[in-house]
Residue, then its C-alpha position, 0 to 999 in steps of 0.5 A: m500500500s502506498e502511504t501517500n494514497h492511504v487516507v486515515v479518517v478519525g471519527a465515524g460520525p456523519a462527517g467522517m463516514m461521508a469523508s471516507i466514502s468520498a475519499a474511497a470513491s476518488g481512488a484512495k485506500v481509506t481506513l476509518i477509526e472510531r472509538n465506539h464499538l459502532p459508528g454513528r452513535k450521535l447520528l442516531l440521536s439527531g432529530k430526536g431519533r428521526c434524523n433531520l438530514t438537511n433543509v431545502c431552503r435556498i443557499d443564501e437563506f441556508l447560510s444565514h442560519f449559521n451564527k457566524n462564519g457561514e460564508f466559509l461553507r460556500d465552497a463546500f456547498k458548491i461541491f456537495f449541497v442539498s440536492e447531492l445529499m438527497d440524491f445520495f440517500k435516495k439512490k441508497g433506497v432511503d425515501l425522504k420527505v420535506e416537513r414544515q420549515n423545509r426540514v428534510f427527514p427520512v420517510s421512515d422517521k428513523a435515523s437508523f435508515v440513514l446510518g444503514a445507508l452510510e454503512d452500506e456505502m462504506r462497505r461497497k467502497r471498501v472502507d476499512l472500518l476499525t471500531g473500539v480504537l482510541f485516537n491519541d495523537l498525530v504523527v507529524r514529521e517536518g511539517e507533514i502528516k505521517g499517520v496517527i497513534v491509536n490505543n496509546s502505542e499503535t501507529i496507523t500510517g497514512g499520507k493524509v489524515i482527516l479529523c472528524l472528532g465532533g465537538a464536546s456535546y453529548p459526551l456519552t456518545g464519545s463526542d467529548g472534545k478531549w481531542f483539543m489537547v492533541l491539537k494544542r500539542h501541535d500548535i493548532r489554534l482553537t476558538k473557545f468551546k461553548p455549548a450550543l442548541t441547548p435548553l435554558v434554565c429559568r428562575d420561575n418554576y411553574g411545574l409545567n414540565g413536559l408541556s408543549l406550546r405550539n405556534i408561539r413567538i419569543r422575545f428575548q431581551s437583556s439588561a443591556g438592551n439586546v433583543l432577539l425575536t424568534d420566528t413562530g414555533e414550539i417550546v417545551f417546558t422542562n423541569k428546569g426551564i424551557s427547550g424546543p426548537l425556538v429556544l435551542s436556536a436562540s440559546a447561543k446568543v442568550f449564552d453570550w448575554l449571560e456570559n457577559k453578566q447581563q440579565v435576560k428575560a423571555f417574553l412568550d407571545i402565546k397568541p402571535a396571530l392576534s393583537e392585544a385589541q383582538i384578544q380583548e374583543r374575543v374575551l368581551r365576546q365570551v363575556r356576552i355569550s357566557p357571563n356565568l363562565s368562570l375566569r378559569g373556564l375562559m383561560r382554558q379556551f386560550l391555553p392548555m389546562r395545566m397552564s391556564d391555572i398558572f396563568v390565572s395565578v400570575l394574573g392574581f385574579d380569583p379563578g372562580k370569578d364570573l366573567s360578568r364581573l370582569l373589569k375592562i382593566e382586567r380584560a386588558r391585563i389578560a390580553a397583555l399577559l397572553k402577548r408577554f408571558e414573562l420568564n426570567i432566564k438564569g442560565c443554559h444547560g451544559f455540554e451534556d445537553a447541548i446538541i452541538t458545540r460552538g468553537g473549534v479549529c480556527l477557520n483562518d487556518i483551513d482552506p475552505r476550497t479543500m478543508r486542508y489545514r494550512g499548517i501541516k501538509g496532509l491534514y484535513f478537518c471537517g464537521e463539528m470540529i471546525d468553528i461553525d455552528a447553526d440553528t436547528g433545522g438540518f443545517n448542522l448535519q448538512a454542513a457535516f456531510s458537505t465538509g466531510y465530502l469535500a475533505g474526503y475528495s480533496s485528500a484523495v486527489g490532492 
């Protein structure tokens, strides 16, 4: 085997598996090593086990969903983007569907179908998959990659190495970020790790754990005057605070505000399609129709039962009060609270609950046309290891597949 034609890929997540397939398809001999005993462990958790592969929005909108540095991905997306990824899985027999907000899932709603297609293609391309292998270090001589050290003492030689070790989120899956010590030994620059797409912790404990609210909007506001208004979507109350797509996508910015010692509030607009005046009119109409209905009964027409009682408690009204005795100022307070239900945010969950990691290998040190690291010949990075992160909705997985594909191709032909 020619060492120069041997590509060693480290990490069998979505980026690593796609890098292996791409490199092998381009003529390289590929060895893929993985610390777990099976590949794709974190992939199986994506999209709550359904695997939100990508998003069919246009490229400029797609890039806008990255918190920063999205333009870095444009070259990779020119080579392998949404249509190429969907075609790949369709050819492997994985039927796909597009759901709301342009999110793409397998029709089966099973991430295992996606993983199975990747594993099958690796077998077809004769990728040598080694599981239960711990990555310890890079072998570098005179500025050139020569392979990797695994299992504390063994060397796997290769003229090209692609690192796809993930971030620091969900450490129980093996994505624990410990590789940063290896990179520091080789003077590879990293930006600070932070948890991203993570639930938020609230000071207010209303006992609503597990309750979902759909079709709402949130306005996050900090004591420094920063404001973030979300799209309309879903949140989920947890035993510590709030989660769900809207919260996860906003968590990176909220984390930064909290890190800068700012106080943060979240205001839930529970009825974003209605103005305060329209809500008051609906309440008044109900007063005319059912004057003997209790306030508790009225609020259950607007809110889930568990939240309606909490809502009345926050208002400070008697829940048994008849609507006929409801004052104009009280109707106004009901409408205002439905538009601005306040929660005090005191923190974010850590890496153990974060879907992805912010930070990683500095993009200035990576050639976006090839994913090659500029400081060591033959070394490539892709996936969550690099300083790229995005909202929920399939954007992060597409970035992993695209950068993996480009790194694999470049390593084989470069």
